[in-house]
C-alpha positions as CSV (number, residue, x, y, z in Angstrom):
1,M,26.7,37.3,-20.6
2,A,25.6,37.3,-16.9
3,K,21.9,37.7,-18.1
4,F,22.3,34.7,-20.4
5,V,23.7,32.5,-17.6
6,A,20.9,33.6,-15.2
7,I,18.2,32.9,-17.8
8,L,19.8,29.5,-18.6
9,L,20.0,28.6,-14.9
10,F,16.4,29.7,-14.3
11,T,15.2,27.6,-17.3
12,L,17.0,24.5,-16.1
13,I,15.5,24.8,-12.6
14,A,12.0,25.3,-14.1
15,I,12.3,22.2,-16.3
16,S,13.5,20.2,-13.3
17,M,10.5,21.3,-11.2
18,L,8.1,20.5,-14.0
19,Q,9.6,17.0,-14.5
20,T,9.2,16.4,-10.7
21,M,5.6,17.5,-10.8
22,V,4.8,15.2,-13.8
23,M,6.5,12.2,-12.1
24,A,4.5,12.8,-8.9
25,S,1.2,13.1,-10.8
26,N,1.9,9.7,-12.5
27,G,2.3,8.1,-9.1
28,N,6.1,7.6,-9.4
29,G,6.9,10.0,-6.6
30,G,4.3,9.0,-3.9
31,H,4.2,6.5,-1.2
32,H,4.8,3.0,-2.6
33,Y,1.8,1.5,-0.8
34,N,-0.8,3.9,-2.2
35,N,-1.3,1.8,-5.3
36,G,-5.1,1.4,-5.5
37,N,-4.9,-1.4,-8.1
38,R,-2.7,-3.7,-6.0
39,Y,-3.9,-3.0,-2.5
40,G,-7.2,-2.0,-1.0
41,N,-10.7,-3.4,-0.7
42,G,-11.6,-5.6,-3.6
43,S,-8.1,-5.7,-5.1
44,L,-7.9,-9.5,-4.8
45,K,-9.9,-12.5,-6.0
46,S,-10.8,-15.0,-3.3
47,F,-8.5,-17.7,-4.8
48,Q,-5.5,-15.3,-4.2
49,C,-6.1,-15.1,-0.5
50,P,-4.1,-18.2,0.6
51,K,-1.0,-17.0,-1.2
52,E,-1.3,-13.4,0.1
53,C,-1.9,-14.6,3.7
54,D,1.1,-16.9,3.5
55,R,3.2,-13.9,2.6
56,R,1.6,-11.7,5.3
57,C,2.0,-14.4,8.1
58,K,5.4,-15.8,7.1
59,Q,7.3,-14.1,9.9
60,T,5.0,-14.4,12.8
61,Q,5.4,-16.9,15.7
62,Y,1.6,-17.4,15.7
63,H,1.5,-18.7,12.1
64,N,-1.6,-20.9,12.3
65,A,-3.8,-18.3,14.0
66,C,-2.5,-15.6,11.6
67,I,-3.3,-17.8,8.5
68,L,-6.7,-18.6,9.9
69,F,-7.8,-15.0,10.6
70,C,-6.0,-13.5,7.6
71,N,-7.8,-15.9,5.2
72,K,-11.2,-15.1,6.9
73,C,-10.5,-11.4,6.6
74,C,-9.3,-11.7,3.0
75,K,-12.3,-13.6,1.9
76,K,-14.6,-10.9,3.4
77,C,-12.5,-7.8,2.3
78,L,-10.8,-9.2,-0.8
79,C,-7.5,-7.5,0.2
80,V,-4.4,-8.2,2.4
81,P,-2.2,-5.3,3.4
82,P,1.4,-5.2,2.1
83,G,4.3,-6.3,4.3
84,Y,4.4,-8.6,7.2
85,Y,3.0,-6.2,9.8
86,G,1.0,-2.9,9.9
87,H,0.0,-1.0,6.7
88,K,-3.6,-1.9,7.4
89,E,-4.7,1.6,6.4
90,V,-4.5,0.7,2.7
91,C,-7.3,-1.9,3.3
92,S,-10.0,-0.2,5.4
93,C,-12.3,-3.3,5.6
94,Y,-9.3,-5.4,6.9
95,N,-8.3,-2.6,9.2
96,N,-11.8,-1.8,10.7
97,W,-13.1,-5.3,11.3
98,K,-13.0,-5.8,15.1
99,T,-13.5,-8.6,17.6
100,K,-16.4,-8.5,20.1
101,E,-13.9,-7.1,22.6
102,G,-13.0,-4.2,20.2
103,G,-9.5,-5.5,19.2
104,P,-8.4,-6.0,15.6
105,K,-9.7,-9.1,14.0
106,C,-7.3,-9.2,11.1
107,P,-3.6,-9.7,11.4
């Protein structure tokens, strides 16, 4: 009887681990910003930039400057990072475009 319980327990653990691996390979277990279809260079059309920049700049006190530069960056890179701040790593063009002084161009 103890052998049967041990085998049953081992089988349940194995099935659970297999299910976790399948979910991770389908993208359901990873970081929620690593969606290559929704974010990243070329993920937007130029007509989508104003709406995405409104979302990105909604909470900043420098709204007009943020909108101006975000739209400029979006039209060049065709992407806007998720959230209101940070997460630029999902859009390398947006992240790597610098001012003459070497600071970030895109908000």
